[in-house]
C-alpha positions in Angstrom: 19.0 -19.1 107.8 21.1 -21.5 109.9 18.1 -23.3 111.3 15.9 -23.9 107.8 19.8 -25.0 105.7 19.7 -28.1 108.5 15.8 -28.5 108.3 16.1 -28.6 104.4 19.6 -31.1 105.1 17.1 -33.3 107.2 14.2 -33.6 104.6 16.0 -34.5 102.2 18.0 -37.0 103.9 14.7 -38.2 104.6 13.7 -38.5 101.1 16.9 -40.3 100.5 16.1 -43.1 103.0 12.2 -43.6 101.7 13.3 -44.1 98.3 16.5 -45.9 98.5 14.3 -48.0 100.8 12.4 -48.5 98.6 14.0 -48.9 95.6 15.8 -51.3 97.8 12.7 -54.1 98.8 10.6 -53.1 95.8 11.6 -51.4 92.2 15.4 -51.9 92.2 16.8 -48.2 90.5 19.7 -47.8 88.4 20.4 -44.0 87.6 22.5 -43.6 85.3 24.7 -40.6 84.7 25.6 -39.5 80.7 28.2 -36.7 80.9 31.3 -36.2 78.3 33.8 -32.7 77.1 32.0 -31.1 74.4 31.1 -33.0 70.7 31.8 -36.5 72.4 28.0 -37.9 71.4 25.7 -37.5 74.5 22.4 -37.5 73.0 23.7 -39.9 70.3 24.5 -42.5 73.1 21.3 -42.1 75.1 19.6 -42.0 71.7 20.9 -45.9 70.6 21.6 -47.0 73.7 17.6 -47.0 74.6 16.4 -47.8 71.1 19.4 -51.1 71.5 17.7 -52.0 75.3 14.3 -51.7 74.3 15.1 -53.9 70.9 17.8 -56.3 71.3 18.9 -57.9 68.3 22.4 -55.9 68.0 23.3 -56.8 72.0 24.7 -60.0 72.5 27.2 -58.8 75.2 24.6 -58.2 77.2 24.7 -61.3 79.6 20.7 -60.7 80.5 19.8 -60.2 77.0 22.3 -63.3 75.8 20.6 -65.8 78.8 17.4 -64.8 77.5 15.9 -62.9 80.8 15.0 -59.3 79.5 11.4 -60.1 78.7 10.7 -56.3 77.9 12.0 -52.8 77.6 9.4 -50.0 77.9 9.6 -46.4 78.7 7.9 -44.5 81.5 7.2 -41.0 82.5 10.7 -39.5 84.6 10.8 -39.9 88.5 11.8 -35.9 88.9 8.8 -33.9 87.6 11.0 -30.7 87.6 13.3 -32.2 85.1 12.6 -32.4 81.0 12.2 -35.2 79.8 15.3 -36.5 77.3 13.1 -35.8 74.4 15.0 -39.4 72.7 10.9 -39.8 69.8 12.6 -36.4 68.1 16.5 -38.0 68.9 16.1 -41.4 67.1 13.8 -39.9 64.9 16.5 -37.7 63.5 18.7 -40.6 63.5 16.7 -43.0 61.3 15.1 -40.8 59.3 15.5 -41.0 55.3 17.9 -38.4 55.4 19.7 -39.1 58.8 21.4 -36.1 61.2 23.0 -35.7 64.2 20.7 -34.8 66.8 21.6 -31.3 68.5 23.4 -31.2 71.8 23.0 -31.0 74.9 22.1 -27.7 76.6 20.3 -28.8 80.0 19.6 -31.6 82.1 17.0 -34.1 80.9 16.0 -37.4 82.4 15.0 -40.9 80.6 13.1 -43.6 82.3 13.5 -47.0 80.5 12.0 -50.0 82.5 12.9 -53.7 82.0 11.0 -56.4 83.2 13.7 -59.1 83.5 13.6 -62.7 85.4 16.0 -63.9 87.9 19.7 -65.9 87.3 20.7 -69.2 89.0 18.3 -70.5 92.3 16.3 -67.1 92.8 15.0 -68.1 88.8 12.6 -71.1 90.1 11.6 -69.1 93.1 10.7 -65.9 92.0 9.3 -64.5 89.2 10.5 -61.0 86.8 10.6 -58.4 88.1 11.1 -55.0 87.6 13.8 -52.6 86.8 14.0 -48.9 86.5 17.2 -47.1 84.5 17.0 -43.6 85.2 19.5 -42.0 82.5 20.2 -38.1 83.3 21.6 -36.3 80.6 23.6 -33.1 81.2 25.8 -30.7 79.3 29.6 -31.6 79.6 30.5 -27.7 79.4 28.8 -28.3 83.0 31.3 -31.1 84.5 33.9 -29.2 84.6 32.7 -26.7 86.9 32.3 -28.9 90.6 35.9 -29.3 90.4 35.3 -25.2 91.4 33.7 -26.1 94.2 37.3 -26.7 96.2 39.1 -23.8 94.8 39.1 -20.0 95.8 38.8 -17.2 93.3 43.0 -16.7 94.0 43.9 -20.7 93.1 41.5 -20.5 89.7 42.5 -17.5 88.1 46.3 -18.6 88.8 45.7 -21.7 87.0 43.3 -20.2 84.5 46.4 -17.6 83.4 49.1 -20.0 83.6 47.1 -22.6 81.3 46.3 -19.6 78.9 49.3 -17.8 78.4 50.3 -18.8 75.4 47.1 -19.8 74.0 47.2 -17.1 70.8 42.9 -17.1 71.4 43.5 -16.3 74.4 45.8 -13.2 73.7 43.2 -10.2 73.3 41.5 -11.6 77.1 45.5 -10.9 78.4 45.8 -7.5 77.1 41.9 -6.7 78.0 43.3 -7.2 81.8 46.9 -5.5 82.1 45.1 -2.9 81.5 43.1 -3.2 83.7 43.5 -2.3 87.4 41.6 -4.4 89.6 42.3 -2.5 92.5 40.4 1.0 91.7 36.3 0.8 92.6 34.5 -1.4 90.5 33.0 -0.1 87.2 30.1 -2.2 85.5 31.3 -1.7 82.5 34.4 -2.9 82.8 33.3 -6.0 84.7 30.9 -6.7 81.5 34.0 -6.1 78.7 36.1 -8.4 81.1 33.6 -11.6 81.3 32.3 -11.2 77.8 36.1 -11.1 76.5 36.9 -14.1 78.2 34.0 -15.5 77.6 34.9 -15.5 73.6 38.3 -16.9 74.5 36.3 -19.6 75.9 34.8 -20.1 72.9 37.3 -20.2 70.3 38.9 -22.9 72.8 36.3 -24.8 72.9 37.0 -25.1 69.1 40.7 -25.8 69.2 39.7 -28.6 70.5 40.1 -27.8 74.7 38.8 -29.0 77.0 38.8 -27.5 80.4 37.0 -24.4 79.4 35.6 -22.9 83.1 32.7 -21.1 83.7 30.4 -24.1 82.1 27.6 -20.9 82.4 29.8 -19.3 80.7 29.0 -21.0 76.9 25.2 -22.7 78.1 24.3 -19.1 79.7 20.2 -19.8 79.6 18.3 -17.3 81.6 21.0 -16.5 83.3 23.0 -15.1 80.8 24.3 -11.2 81.5 23.4 -11.6 85.3 25.8 -10.7 87.9 27.0 -14.6 88.7 28.4 -14.8 85.2 29.7 -11.4 85.1 33.2 -12.1 86.0 36.9 -13.4 85.2 40.2 -14.3 86.3 42.3 -12.1 87.4 45.9 -11.9 89.1 46.4 -12.0 92.4 46.4 -8.7 93.9 47.9 -8.8 97.6 45.7 -6.7 99.7 42.2 -5.2 97.2 40.3 -3.0 99.2 36.8 -3.3 99.5 34.1 -2.4 96.4 37.0 -2.7 93.9 37.1 -4.8 90.7 38.7 -7.9 92.4 37.2 -7.9 95.6 33.3 -7.4 93.5 34.8 -10.8 90.8 35.8 -12.5 93.9 32.4 -12.1 95.4 30.7 -13.2 92.1 33.1 -16.2 91.7 31.5 -17.4 95.0 28.4 -16.7 94.1 28.5 -18.5 90.8 29.7 -21.9 93.2 26.8 -21.7 95.6 24.1 -20.8 93.7 24.8 -22.7 90.0 27.7 -25.1 91.0 26.3 -26.3 93.9 22.3 -26.7 93.4 23.3 -29.0 90.2 25.9 -31.0 92.5 23.0 -31.4 95.5 20.0 -31.9 92.7 21.5 -34.7 90.2 24.3 -35.1 90.0 25.5 -36.6 93.5 22.4 -39.1 93.4 24.3 -40.7 90.7 25.5 -44.0 91.1 26.7 -45.2 87.2 28.6 -43.0 85.5 29.9 -43.4 81.3 32.2 -40.5 80.6 32.5 -40.4 76.4 35.8 -39.4 75.2 36.1 -38.0 71.8 39.9 -39.2 72.3 40.3 -38.7 68.7 39.6 -35.0 68.0 42.1 -34.1 70.9 44.3 -36.3 68.8 44.0 -34.5 65.6 43.9 -31.0 67.6 47.0 -31.5 68.7 49.6 -32.7 72.1 48.6 -29.1 74.0 44.6 -30.9 73.8 45.5 -34.6 74.5 46.8 -32.9 77.5 44.8 -30.3 78.5 41.9 -33.6 78.2 43.8 -35.5 80.5 44.2 -33.2 83.1 40.3 -32.4 82.8 39.8 -36.4 83.4 41.7 -35.9 86.0 40.1 -33.6 88.2 36.1 -34.7 87.0 36.7 -37.3 88.9 37.4 -35.7 91.9 33.6 -34.9 91.9 32.4 -39.1 91.7 32.4 -39.3 95.0 33.5 -43.4 93.6 33.1 -46.1 95.8 31.0 -49.2 97.3 27.6 -48.5 97.6 26.7 -51.3 100.8 23.5 -51.1 101.8 23.4 -49.2 104.9 25.9 -46.7 103.0 23.1 -46.0 100.8 21.0 -45.6 103.5 22.4 -43.6 106.3 25.0 -41.0 103.6 23.1 -41.9 100.2 24.3 -43.4 96.8 28.2 -43.4 95.6 29.7 -44.2 92.5 29.9 -47.9 92.2 30.8 -48.3 87.9 32.5 -45.4 86.2 33.2 -46.3 82.0 35.2 -44.4 80.5 34.6 -44.6 76.6 36.4 -43.1 73.6 33.8 -42.8 71.3 33.9 -42.4 67.4 35.9 -45.7 67.0 34.0 -46.1 63.5 36.4 -43.3 62.4 39.1 -45.7 63.1 39.4 -49.6 61.0 39.3 -52.0 63.5 42.2 -53.0 63.4 43.4 -49.8 65.3 40.8 -50.6 68.2 43.0 -51.3 70.9 45.1 -48.7 70.0 42.3 -46.4 71.1 41.5 -48.6 73.8 45.4 -48.3 75.2 45.6 -44.6 74.4 42.1 -43.9 76.3 43.7 -46.2 79.6 47.0 -44.4 79.8 44.6 -41.1 79.5 42.6 -41.8 82.4 45.3 -43.8 83.7 45.1 -41.2 87.0 41.7 -41.0 87.2 41.1 -44.3 87.0 43.7 -45.7 90.4 41.6 -42.6 92.2 38.3 -44.0 91.4 39.8 -47.6 92.5 41.7 -46.8 95.4 38.3 -45.4 96.3 36.7 -48.8 95.9 35.2 -47.7 92.2 35.3 -50.3 89.7 36.5 -49.1 86.2 36.8 -49.8 82.4 37.7 -47.8 79.4 37.0 -49.1 76.0 36.1 -47.6 72.2 33.4 -47.4 71.4 30.6 -46.1 68.4 27.0 -45.8 69.9 25.7 -45.2 66.0 28.1 -46.8 62.8 28.0 -44.2 60.3 30.6 -45.7 57.7 32.0 -49.3 56.7 35.2 -50.8 56.9 37.8 -50.9 53.0 41.0 -51.7 51.9 42.5 -49.4 49.2 46.6 -50.3 47.5 48.0 -47.0 48.0 51.6 -46.8 46.3 51.5 -50.4 46.6 50.7 -50.6 50.7 47.8 -51.6 51.4 46.0 -48.9 53.5 42.9 -49.8 56.6 40.1 -46.8 55.4 37.0 -46.4 56.8 34.4 -45.0 53.9 31.4 -43.2 55.0 28.8 -40.0 53.7 31.2 -36.7 54.2 28.9 -34.1 56.6 30.4 -31.4 54.8 29.8 -32.3 51.5 27.2 -35.5 51.7 30.2 -36.8 49.4 30.6 -41.0 49.9 35.2 -40.9 50.3 36.9 -43.5 51.8 39.8 -41.8 54.9 42.8 -43.1 56.3 43.5 -41.5 59.3 47.1 -42.8 59.9 48.3 -45.6 62.0 47.8 -44.7 66.1 50.7 -46.0 67.8 50.8 -49.1 69.8 52.5 -48.0 73.4 49.5 -44.4 74.2 53.0 -43.4 75.5 54.2 -41.9 72.3 51.1 -39.1 72.6 51.2 -39.3 76.2 54.8 -37.6 76.4 55.0 -35.4 73.7 51.5 -33.8 75.3 52.8 -33.2 79.1 56.4 -31.8 77.4 54.2 -29.2 76.1 54.8 -29.7 72.3 53.2 -27.6 70.0 52.5 -30.4 67.6 52.9 -34.2 66.6 56.3 -34.6 65.2 56.0 -37.7 63.3 53.0 -37.2 62.0 49.5 -35.7 61.7 46.5 -37.1 63.2 43.4 -36.3 60.4 39.9 -37.0 61.3 36.6 -36.3 59.1 33.5 -35.1 60.0 30.8 -38.6 58.7 27.1 -37.8 58.6 24.7 -40.8 60.4 25.0 -43.2 57.8 20.9 -44.2 56.1 19.8 -47.3 58.4 18.0 -49.9 57.1 16.5 -51.6 60.8 15.6 -55.5 61.0 12.2 -56.2 63.2 13.9 -56.2 66.9 17.4 -54.6 65.5 18.7 -51.6 67.2 20.6 -49.3 65.2 24.6 -50.8 64.6 26.8 -49.9 67.0 30.6 -50.8 68.1 30.5 -51.6 71.9 27.4 -50.2 73.1 26.3 -53.8 74.3 29.7 -54.5 76.4 29.6 -50.6 77.8 25.6 -52.1 79.1 26.8 -55.1 80.2 29.5 -53.7 82.5 27.7 -51.0 83.6 23.9 -52.3 84.7 24.6 -56.2 84.0 25.3 -56.7 86.8 22.0 -55.5 88.2 20.5 -57.2 86.0 
């Protein structure tokens, strides 16, 4: 067992070295991870990014394009034969049809390779011809992301943190009542274990709907072919001093460790640890709308997420000998088109404050980070309306639920982000000054000119930060 594990590690190391040498000297590869929490817009981000890199009329902020050095861009088969291809054509069709709809959410890992033929800049431009740079985009469910934080936690730690966090949430009371009636020191009874796991899963589903971010284990929400298996049949229980062998508590602990070893670690090893650029999409407006507790939950989640990124600089020898590290991390607040552009700086400021702890840790490790507000696909237009003698900066779009056009004023975000983060850290149940509203807009019907990708807000600047230096 040990020998086979060592052999597997050495084999992977040799494959990494071979691949890195090839990438470095022949056709460079940028491996971009796209992740985020529920409803943050990962699928729309990838679809719009690829469409706008292929038809770059709306990408002036991408310097390689504005300098005229990107000669062409085209899709190719992805290098990982065991991964599903990101269904770019279907998603783009949903967004650009005569009756546009939002594409389905990410439910598994997928990949797409976009190759760009780029002319070198500077002194090399006269000595070297165009070269091909591959952009491998890896998409994976946000529900799985926070599971990476479990790798450093024991079952006791995870249970204690989870039960403390959910103690005052209404959606968790049914589960808390159930574990209060259970004796976890008694021998395992499978129907009891299944009932506890099902009750905890019901809580996770309600928590996600309520806008909370830290919904682990993520596979409980997207089980796939693991549904009903013992590796997904556990739940947090109060700590026991010396639970006997084969007790319910011991079996829950064993299944938790199996979940980490057989589900979380392979995902980290096979997909996540190979990423060298990362964008983290955040539905900050949705969390603000849900209230202070959701904002604080998101802030803690973002800090925990960063611990899994292995941030730092990819020096040549470190790539060869130790594998890739995440060099750049972009924290992007999505759905900026739900606000008038005059409020975008405030949303960016909130995003910077929301991720301050996470960004400080990444910068300390040598990674370059940035925060901005974006809209991968612009679904609204702006207008100013008079209301009781006051000019209100609104956005207008098609409501997702009714299909009707409506102008919407969401309320002013505070100039000082601490006005939001302060009550959130203090555990306030609601905002004292006002409620921040959001609307659910359908994608707008598009009329695209030749050479233009879908309309967006600052997607070109996001692309410049993430990959511009490699072009």
